[in-house]
N, C-alpha and C positions, 0 to 999 in steps of 0.2 A: 482646511483651506491652506494651500501652499503659499509661500511668500510671494512668488511671482504674481499669482492671481490677486492677492491682497493688495499689492502695490497698484495693480491695474484698476481695481475698484476704487482705491483712494484717489487715483488720478482722475477717474470719471467724476467722482464727487467734487474735486477741486475745479474741474472744467465746468461742471454744471453750476457751481456756486458763483464762479467769476463770470460765466457767460462767454468766455473767450473762444471756446471750441464748438459748443453745440447750441448756440442760440439763446443763452441765458435762461435755460429752463431750471426749475427748482432743483436744488442739489441734494436729493436724498436717494438712497439706494432703492431700486425698483420695488423690492418687497415691502417697503414702507410707504409707497405711494398708491394712489387709486388707479384703477384700470385704464381710464382715459389718459391720464398723465403718462403712464408707462408706455402705452401704445403711441402716443404722440412723440415721445422721446425716441422710441425704436424707429418709427417712420422717418423722423428727421435724420437719424444716423444712416438708415438705408439709402435715403436720397443722396446723402453726402458721399456715398460710395461711388457716385458717378463722376467724381473729380478726376481730372486728367493727370494729376501729380501722383506718380506711382508710390513714392515713399510715404506720402500722407495717407494714401488709401490703405496701405498695409497696416498702419497703426490703427486706423479706424475699423478695419475688418476684425482685427484681434479684439479690440475693445468691445465691438458689437457682439462678437461671438460669446464673450463672457457674460455680457449683460443679458443676452437672450437665454443663455443656459439657465439662469436663475428663475426666469419667468415662463419658461417654455410650457410646462404642463397646463397652465391656465390661459395661455395666449397663443397656442399653436395655430389655430385657424386664422386668427388675425394676422399673424406674422406671415403666413403663406399668402394671404390675400395681398398684403402690402408688397411682398416680394414679386408677385405676378404683375402688380401695377407698376413697380419700378422697372422691371425688365421690359415692359411694354413701351415705356418712354425713354429708356436708356439702354437699348440693345447692345451698343458697342462697348458697354461696361459689363458685359456678361461675365468676363473673367473675374471681376471683383465680387459679383453676386455668387458665382460658383464657388469661389474661395470661402466666402462666408458660410455657405451651405456645407461645404466640406469640413470646416472646422467644427461646426455644430454636430455634423454627422459623426465625427470622431468620438464625441462624448455621448451622443444620443442617436443610436442606430435607427430607432423607430421614427424619429423626426426625418432622417434621410429618406426612409421608405415612403413616408407620407408625402414628403416634398416631391419625390420623383413621380408618384402616382398623381398628385395634384397637377404637376406640369404636363403630364401626358393627357390627362382629362381636359385641361385647358387647350392643348394642341388640337385634340380631336374636335373640341367645341369650336375653335376658331376656323378649322377647315370646313366644318358644317355651316358655320355662320358667315362665311366669306370674309373673315377678318384676316386678310392676307398679311398685313404688316405685323399683326400679333403673332401669327404662325411663324414668320421669319425670326422674330425676337425670341420666341420660345425654343426654336431649333438652335439658335446661337447659345442659349443658356444650357440646353441639354448637351451640346457639344463640349462646352467648357466644364460641365460636370464630369465628363470623362477625364479631362485633364486634371481635375481636382480629386480624382480617385473616389468619386461618389457613384458613378455609373460604369458598368463593365464595358469594355471595348466591343466585345462580341454582340451584346444586345444593341449597342449603338449602330454597329454595322448592319444588323438585321433591320433596324428602323430605316436606315438610308436605302437599303434594297427594297423595302416595302414601298417607299415613296417613289423610287425609280420605276416600279412596276406600272405606275400610272403613265409614264412616258411611252410605254409599249402598248397602250390601249388603242386599237385601230379606230374605234368609233368616237373617241373623245376629240373635241376641237383642239387645235394647236395651242390656243391660249391656256387651256387647262394643263396640257402636257408641259408647256413652257414654264408655267408657274412651279410645278413640282420639280422640274429639272433645276430651276433657279434656287428652289428651297434647299436642295441637296448641295449644289455647287457653292452656295453662299455659306454653308456650314463647314466646308472642307478647309478653308484657310486656318481655322482655329484648331482643328483636330487632325489635320492631315499628317503631321509629324508623328502623333501618337498612333494613328492607324498604320502608318508606314513602318514603324518599329515593331508593332505587335501583331498586325494582320496584313502584311504586305500583299500576299496573294489575293486576299478578299478585296483589298483596295484596288488592285489591278483589275479584277473582274468587274468591280463597280464602275471604274473609269471606262472600261471597254463597252459596257452597256450604255453609258452616257455618250461615248464617242459614236456608237452606232446610231443613236438617236440624232445627235447633232449633225452628222455627216450624211446620213442616208434618209432617215424618216422625216427630218425636219427641213422646211424651207421657209425663207422669209416671204411673207405674203406680198401680193401686189400693192396692198394698201400701205405697206411700210415705206414705199417710195415717196409717198406724200409727206412723210415725217422728216424728210431731209431738210435741214435748215439751209444748206448750200447745195446748189445744183451742180457744182463742179467737184472734182475729186481732190482738190488741193487741201481743203480743211478736213482733218480726220473726223469721220462720223461712223460710229460703230453701233450695230444693233446690240442692245444691252446684254442679251444672253450669249451671243457669239463672243463679245468682248470678255465676259467673265470666264467663258470656257477657255479662251486663249490664255488668259491670266492663270487659270488653274493648271494648264499644260506647262506653262513657264515655271510655275511653282513646283510641279512634279519634277521637272528637269533640275531644279535647284534642291532636290531631295527634301522638299516640304519645309524648308527653313524660312520662317517668316518672323520679322523683327519689329513690326509696327504695332501689333496688338498688345494691349496691356495684359500681362500675365502675372498677377500678384501671387497666384498659387505656388509659383516656383520658390518663393521665399519661405513657404511653409511645407516644403516637400517632405521633410523628415516626419512631421506630424501627420500629414495627410496620407502618407503611404502606409500608415499603420491601421487605417480604417477598413472596415468591411464594406464591400461594394454592393451595389444593387443592380438587379436586372430590370431593364425597361420592359413594361408589359407590352404585349403585342398590340400593334395599331393597324387597323384596316382603314385606309383612306376612304372617304365617302365616295360612292359611285356617281357616275355622271348622269344627270337628269337634265335634258334639254330645257333651257329657259328658267332653270331653278336659281342659278347664281351667275354673276358676271365676273369672269376672271380678269386679272390685270391685263391691260392692252400693252402691246410692245411699245418701246420707246427707244430713241437713239441717244447715244452719249457722244458728245464732241469734246475735243481737247483743243484749247485755244493757244496754249503756249508750247513752244518747243524747248528742248533741253538747253539750247543756247540762249533762251530768253531770260533765264534766271542767273543771278550773280554766281561767279565762280566759287564763292565761299559757301554757297548753299546748294543742296542736292534736290533736284526735281526728279522724282521717280519716273521711269519710262512708262508709257501708256499701257504696255503689256505686263508691267510689274504689278504683282498682287498688292504691293504697298500702296499703289495709286488707288486701288479699289478700297482699301481699308481707310485711307485718309478721306476719300470722298464720302464714304459711309459715315464717318465721324462728323463731317461737316453737315451732311444732310440730316443727321440726327438732331444736331443743335438747331438747325433751321426749322425742322418740322415742329420742334417743341416750343420754340421762342420766336417764330417769325412775326408775331404780332407785338412783340416787346423788343423794339429795335435796339435799345440800350443794353438790355440783358443779353440779347443775342450777340451783339458786337463784343460785349465784355467776355462772354464765353468763348467766342472765336479767337479773341485776342489772347485769352488764357491758353487756348490750345496751341497757338503760335509759340508762346513762351515755352510750353512744355516740349517742343520739338525744335530746338535752336539750330539744328544742322540741316533742316529740311525747308524747302522754299514753300512754306505753307501759305504765305500771302498770295502767291500765284495760284495755288490750288483753290483757295477760298474765292478769289475773284472769278476764277474759271467756273467753279460750281455755281456761284450765284448768277452769273451771266448765262451759263448754260441752261439753268432752270428757267430763267426769265425768258429766254428765246425758244424754249422747248415747244415742239409741236406734238399733238394738235393744239394744246393750250398750256400755259404756265400753271403750276400748282397753286400759286398765290398771285396777288395783284402785283403789277409792275412796281408800284410805289413801295411795296414791302421790301423788295430787293434793293431798290434805290435808297431807301432810308437806312437800311443796314449798312450798305456800302459807304454812305456819308458818315455814319457813326464810326465806322472803322477808320476812315480817313482822318477823322478828328482825333481818334485815340492813338493812331500810329502815323503821324504826319510826315515822318521821314521816309516812309516806304510806300504806303498804300496809295497815295495820290498818283505817284509815278507809275505804279503797276496798273491802276485803273486807266490812266492816260494811254499806257502801252496797249492795253486791251482794246480801248476805243479806236486806236489807230489801226490795229489788226482788223477789227470789224469793218472799219471804213474801207480798207483796201479790198475787202471781199463783198462789198455792197452789190456789185453787179450780179453776183450769184446767189444773193440771200433771198430766202422766201419772204414774200410780201408781209405776212403776218408777223414774222420776226423783225422785219424792217420797221414796221409801225411801232413795235414795242421798244426797239432801239431808239427811235425818235423820242418817244415819250419818256424813257428813262434818262437819256442823255440831256434833254432839255431841263428836266428836273434837277439833274446832277449839277449842270452848269449854273442854275439859279441859286444854288447853295454855295457857289464859289465865285460869285460876282461876275459870272459869264466870262471868266478869264480862260483863254484857250489859244493854242498856237495855230491860228487860222491860216498862216502862211503855208503850213505843212499840207493843207488840204486844197490849195489853189488849183489843183488839177481839175476840180469840179467846175471851174469857171470856163473851161474850154471844150466841154462835151455838150452833146445835144440836150435840149431842155428836159426831155423825159428820161435821160440817162439816170440810173439809180443814185449816183453820187451827187448830181445836181439836184435831183428831187429830194434827197436826204437833207442837204443843207437848206433848201428852201422850206421844207416842212419843219426842220429844226428851228429855223429863225421865227417862223410863225408861232410855234409853241413857246419859244422864249419870249416873244412879244406878249403872249397871253399872261405870262408870269411877271413881265416887266412893262416896258412901254417902248414904242417904236423908235423914238429918237435916241434913247439910251443904247439900244442894241446897234443901231446904225453907227454910232460913234465908235463902237468897239471893233468894227470890221474894216479890213483893208479896202482901198478903193477898187481893187480888182473884183470884189464881190458885188459890185453895184447891180449887175444884171440879175443876181439872185435875191436881192433884198426886196421883200414885199413892199407894195405901195403903202403910203400912210393909210391907216384903217379909218378914214373919215367918211361920214355919210354923204351921199349924193342926193340932193333934193332938186329934182329937175324942174319943179314948177316955179322956180325963181324966174324962169323964162315966161313972161306973161303972155306970149304969143301961142303957147301950147294949149290945145283943147283941155279944159278942166282947170286952167290956171285961176280963173275967177272963183270957182268953187273952192279951190285950195286956199285962196286968200280969205274967203268967208270962214272956212273951218279954222284956220289959224287964229283969226280974231275971236271967234266964238269960244274956242278952247282956252285961249289966254284970258278971256273974260269970265272963265269958270262957268260957262253955259252947261246946261244939263244934257244928258244923253238924248233926251227927247228932242231938244232944240237942235242939236247937231244932226240927228236923224232927219229932222224936218228940212234942213238945208239940203241934205243929199237927195231926199225925195222930190224936192221942189225943182231940182235941176233936170227937168224932163228932156232937155235937148241932148243930154249925154246918155250913152248906153251904159249898161251895168259894168262893163269892163273898165271904162274910164272912171266911173264913180268909185269903184273899188280901188283902182290905182291911186286916185287922188286921196281917198280916205286913208289908205295904208301909208302912202308917202308922208302924209301930214302927221299921222300918229307916230311914225318912226322918226321923223325929223324932230318933233317936239320931245320925244323920249330918248334922244340920242346921247344924253349926258351919262346915263347909266342904265343897267338892267332894271333897277328899282323904278326909274322914271317911266320906262316903256311899259313895264308890267302894271304900274298904277293906271296909266292911260287905258290899257287893255281892260282892266277891271272896271273902270268907270264906263267905258263905251262898249262893253261886251254885247249889250242888246243890239246896238247898231251894227256891229260886225256880224252877229248871227242873222240879222235881218237880210243882209246882202249875201251871206255865204249859204244860200239855201240849196245850191246844187254844186256838183263837182267842178263845173267850168268856172264858177265864181270863186270857189276855194282855190283853184289853180291860179287864178288871177291874183289872189292875195299873196301867194308864194312868189309869183313873178315880181310883184311890187317889192317884196322883201329883198329879193336878190338884186333889184335895181338900186335900192337905197344903200344896202350894205355890200355892194359888189366887191369892195376891197377889204372886207372884214369877215373872214370865215367863221370866227367864233360867234359873232352876233347872228349870222344866218342860222347857225346850228342851234343856239340857245332860244332864239325867238321862234323858229319853226317848231321846236320841241314844246315850247309854251303854248303855241296855237293848237297843237294836238291835244295837250292836256286840258285846255279850257274848252275843247270841243268846237273850235271854230273850223278846223280842217280835219278831214279823215286821214287815216294812216295810208290807205291806198292812193290818195291824191298826192301825198308827200312822195311816195315811191314813184309815181308817174312824173312828178316834177323833177326829182333827182335824175332819173334816167333820160329825161328830156334835155339834160345838159351834158351831152356826150364828151366834150372836151374837159369838163370838170371832173369826170369820173375817175381820173387818176389821182385826185386829191383826197387826203385822209378825212377831211371834215364831213364830206357827204356820206362816207361809210360809217363814220361815228354817228351820224344822224340816223342812218338805216338801222344800226344796232339799237339806238335809243327808241326808235319807233317800234321795233320788234319787242323789246323788253316791256314797253308800256302796254302794248296790245296783249302780250302774254300775261302780264300781271293782272290786267283788267279782266281778262276772260277767266283767270283762275279765281278771282274774287266773286265772279258770277258763274255758278255751276253750269257747265256746258258738256255735252257728250264729247268724248275724247276725239273722235274722228271729225267733229264739227267745230273744233276750236278755231276761233278767228285767226290766231297767229299762224296756224298751219297754212291757211289760204294765203296769208300775207307772204309767208316764206316762199310758197310756190310761185306767187306773182313776181317776187324779186328774182327768183331763178329764171323764170320765163322772160322777164325784161332783160336780164343780163344776157341770156342766150340770144335774144333778138338783136341787141346792139352789137354784140361780138360778131355774130354771123354777118350782119350788114357791114361792119367794119372790114372783116376779112375778105368779103367779096370785092370791096372797093380798094383795098390796100394793094399797092404794088410792091412786090418782094425785092426791093432794091436796097433796103436797109433793115436794121433790126426793128421789129414791131414792138417797141416799148409799150405802146398803149395797151395792146392785148395782154402783155405781161402783167401790167398793173391791175387791169380789170379782172383777169382770171385769177390772179393771186388773191385779190380781195374777195372774190367769190369763194375760193377755197377756204379762206379764213372764216367766212360766214357759215359755210357748211360745217366746219369744225366747231364753231361757237355753239351751234344748235344741233349737235349730233343726235341727241335723244329725240328731238322733234322731227328731224329729217328721217329718222328711222321709221316713224309712223307713216310717212308718205314716200317711202323708198320705192314703192312700185310706180309712183308717178315720176320720180326721178329716172327710173329705168326706162319708162316710156319716152321721156324727153330725149334721153341718150339714143334710144333706138330710132328716133325720127330725125336725128341730125345726120346729114349727109355730107355737108361741106366743111365742117369744123372738126378736124381730128383732135385738136387740142382740147376742145370742150368735151368730146366723147371720152377722151383719155382721163380727164379730170373727174368727170362724174362716175365713170366706171371704177376708177381707182378708189374714190370715196365710198362707193357702194361695197367694194371688196373689203375695205377697212372696217366698216360698221357691221358687216355680215359675217 
């Protein structure tokens, strides 16, 4: 054993004994520990290679390579398994893992061969098993193994060409060909320079094949139009593959010089260059079988900030710079791995910022988080996931992040008129939650333009819905005190209940008084039901209105109060709710009492559904009977809650797929929406912007996107609805675009 290696092992022992470097694991040499302890230590070290700090990673790689060399014969399969798991979760650190494999390969050629074969087997397995993210990660590692002198350049070029062959399949769907094109293009930033120096002609031929596909054989489908967050051309929105292709062309013009990726193998070039290299085995991509797998759908990438939005001391890469792609990939990797752990995620993002002091990473992080949150057809994670991570970042970096978030919110506000309605709703939900964590402090004067526009204009609707959400998280008077007087017209009315039977002259006022006294005297449900039945002079509609007004009036202090009353008097409610007309009357009474409180209407209607007082289709009829209210968020929140409840209920009770109740409910909602929109368009005079139709059609599109898989089962009925529409071109365009997207 040479002196250098002995010092390395002594250092490992000291670190393990003190716990300073590797998690306080027992400090003995691997050969003197049991199998589980050795593998735990190796796994811990492999995970630590994902660090953003290049200098620290280099030392860990060398330490780990010596450690593994001692235990390799008895732990080879376990080491390969852990390596595959690590690259799956940390693909952007492929350079570190490739360097580790390269250093071990210098000492043990057989390990290098087994590692290459293992990775190729995993790649083929992931392609067969539709594990698309895994396939991308493995390709990044294989590419960096070329840089680490483990894999020959020629065999890597052959693999890339084999993958591009799929792009030239005439009968394959575009989603399949796009995925394989993206797989190849995503690998080129890391190995482009190596291919350029050693196989320039072959690289040029590969790019020409890709160019032929991108410019001639490929077209963005009609459904991609529905994925645009903004309807105008001011905000940059790029189809994901087209953007990456343009970035690769820019990288080619720059002679494949890329400086953002972590390349620790450069520090070990003298050692790695002495190793024997391996040829990748031939890989035949799985053939296309209709209906067998679902390939990734297209998505759009938008960039919120311009170069002038970042400080002069920091550099924000241009949108066509490959560096922007690499940075965004790093951020997305952290988000994907830790989106449920807001503090850990924020800490890792903050660490990434520190590792790149000259780059405007704060802007990139806010842009990626908001971009994913607003993404169509749906965000990968819940809105609150993104919001909580942004809040943690603001707390960790209070000098910069809050200002950048405010800057982003201002940019989004200026583009509200062109924003997709689904993204608009998520913006409202996120920003209300964000403000609630910062005492609702905001420069409201900067948004005063919203006070002089029509009521249904997006900026006025945004502020109105935002204030309603803030009041859910706080209370009415507190929010009112924070707003300038100029916002008076947009401030919601106090959310107090309206009990109309205070007026004793109204029909049913006598019964209301009897019920109030009986319930306050803690009378039984049977006694209360007796009072209602004894009022023979009143028809069912008035009886129901009196009953519900009384219940809601007495339970107005809290959800707990009203739910307790419902629980006690549920038999009375069921007695009267024996048909759909009576159930509709129950909901009408609800909207009368809580006319100024959207949240109470939403929660109570949902409760009435769950305790089986009203049916789902009755709630839908009630919602679409309120035409002017259809522009409000809360009714569509209720529609989604009704669909989810019906869907979950039908899944718990086995039903044939084509007879699932929620499919009929979805069809009813679409038909109702088509009906109200066509009636509105027939009566609307084209003298001004039809904001009402914009809101309703936007929310219908959001509903279609929320239940893509369910609507696919009844797509033939959607097609029939579109074919029967003669007077609404916008509806036809929406439904046909959605069908093109899902098919």
